[in-house]
N, C-alpha and C positions, 0 to 999 in steps of 0.2 A: 034128508037122506037120499032121495031120489037123485039129486044132483050129483052125488058122489059116483053114481054109476051111469047115468044117462045125460051127460052134459055135452054140448048145449042142447042136443036133441037125442032121442032114442033112435039110433040108426046104425046100420052096419058100416056106414061111411060118414061119421060125424064131421069129417074135415071138408066135405063138399057142401057148398052153399047152393041156394036156388039159382044164383046167377052163374051162367056158364063160364067156366074158366077161373072162377074165384074160389079160393080154398081158405079155410080157417086154420091157422097154425098158432094157437095161443095156449095158455094155461087152462083155458075153458074146455079144451078138447082132450080126449084120453091120450096118454095115460095120466094127465093132470100136471100140476105145477111142479117145478123143480129145475135144476141146472143140469139138464141132460139133452135137451133139443129133440126129444122124441116126437112131440106133436108136429114140428116142422118136417122131420124126416118122413113121418107117416103121411102127412099132407102131400109131400113131394112124390112119394110112391103112388098115392091115389091119383095125382095129377098126371103122372106118367101112364098109369093104366088107362086113364080116360082119353088119351091121345090116340090118334089113329095109328101111329107108328110105334111098335113096341120098342121101348128103350129102357135100359137099366141105368141105375145111378152110377154104377161103376164105369159105364161107357162115357158118361158125361164128365166125371171127375177122375177117371183113371186111377 
């Protein structure tokens, strides 16, 4: 049951991995499996937050 709420790790940023610049965007990350693309979107937002320059997704994809 723990995996339903804390996968792959219990963290505020489960998309970030210990390797710098590597993010996890799979069904193993919140909000979980489905055909919605939210894990990738959330991982992309986290990657943008971690960069030195503030960038919004709308600036990249207009």
